[in-house]
N, C-alpha and C positions, 0 to 999 in steps of 0.2 A: 504494500500500500504506500502510495506517495504522500509526502508531506504537503498539506494543502497550502502552506505559505510559499512553497517553492515549486508549485505545480505550474508549468508553463501554459497549460490549458486554461487555467483560471486567471492568468495575468491580464487578459483583456477586460475582465469584470472590474478590476480595480483602477484601470486607467480610463478616464473619461475620453470619449471620442475615438478610442482605439478598438476597432471591432475585429480585426484579424491579427494573426501572429506576425504579419509583416510590419515594416516600419512606417506604413502609411496609415493616416487617419481617415475618418469619414467626413463627409460634408457637414454633417450635424456637429461633429466635434470641432471642426474648424470654425463654424459659425458661432458656436457657444464660446469658444476661445476668443474670437474676434469681438463679440459683444462684451465679454468680461473685460477685455483689454481696453476697449473704448470707454466702458463705464468707469474703470479705474483711472483712466487718463482724465476724463471729465471731472471726476471727484477730486483729483489732485489740483487741477486748475481752479476748481471752485473753492477749495480750502486755502490755497496759497494767499489770496488777497484779503482774507478775513481779518478784520481789525479788532473784533471783540473777544478774541481768544488770546491766551498767553503765547508769546513767541515759541516757548518750548513745546507747548501742545501742538502748535502748527507743525513744527519740525518733526515731532514724534508721529503725527498723523501722516505726514508725507513719507517718512521712512517706512511706516507700516504699509502704505499704499504702494511704495516702490517694491517692497519685498513681495507683496501679493501680485504685482504686475510680473515680476520675475518668475514666480511660481506658475502663473497662468501660461507664460511663454514656454517654460520648461515642460509642462504637462501637455498642453494642447497643441503646440507647434513643433517642439523638438521631441516629443513623445518619450520623455525620460520617465521611467516608472520603476517599480521595485522588482521587476522580473529578473531572474538570475542572469539572463543574457545581457542585461543593461549594466552589469557590474563595472565594466571598464569605462562606460560613459559617466557613471556616478563618481568613480574615482578620479577621472579627468576633471570633472566639474569641481569636486572637492579640492583638488590640487590648485585649480585656477582660482577658486575663492580664497584659498590660503595665501597664494602669491599676491592677489589684489589686496587682501587685508594687511599683509606685511608692508607693501608699498605705501598704502594710505596711512597706516599707523606710523611708519618711519618718516613720511613726509610731514605729518602733523607734529611729530616729536622734534624734527629738525627746525621747522618754522617756529615752534614755541620757544626753543632755545635761542634761535636767532633774535626773536623779538625781545626776549629777556635780557640778552647781552648787548643789544644795540645802545649806542649812546643817545641821549636826548637830542632833539633837533637843534635846540639853542646852543648846545655845546659843539655840535658839528659845524654850525654856522660861524661860531666864534673862532674855530680852528682854521677856517678858510680865509679869514681876514689877514 
């Protein structure tokens, strides 16, 4: 008896829009993904100019919408799922996210140290005279 979590015959039940075992989706899956992507984009553009929310809540909402947008693209358009044959795709995606996180965190760290160690503008101007 096969394990139900890793049964390739059941993989299409867990991935929206993926009806066959091939890497192609259905029209219905693409339309649902497109509608979700458009809805998330409209929601982000609607939240961004709001003035009656705290700036941190706007930023947090935009981050959540961006992550949801990324998941919609991964599931509906790139057909990344939990099937065993997708293991290399998931590992490649995880490695890419790790590299991006390292680059972003390193850039922010460098910029914060540069800002902390910069001389005040008045002092720079007085040295130029």
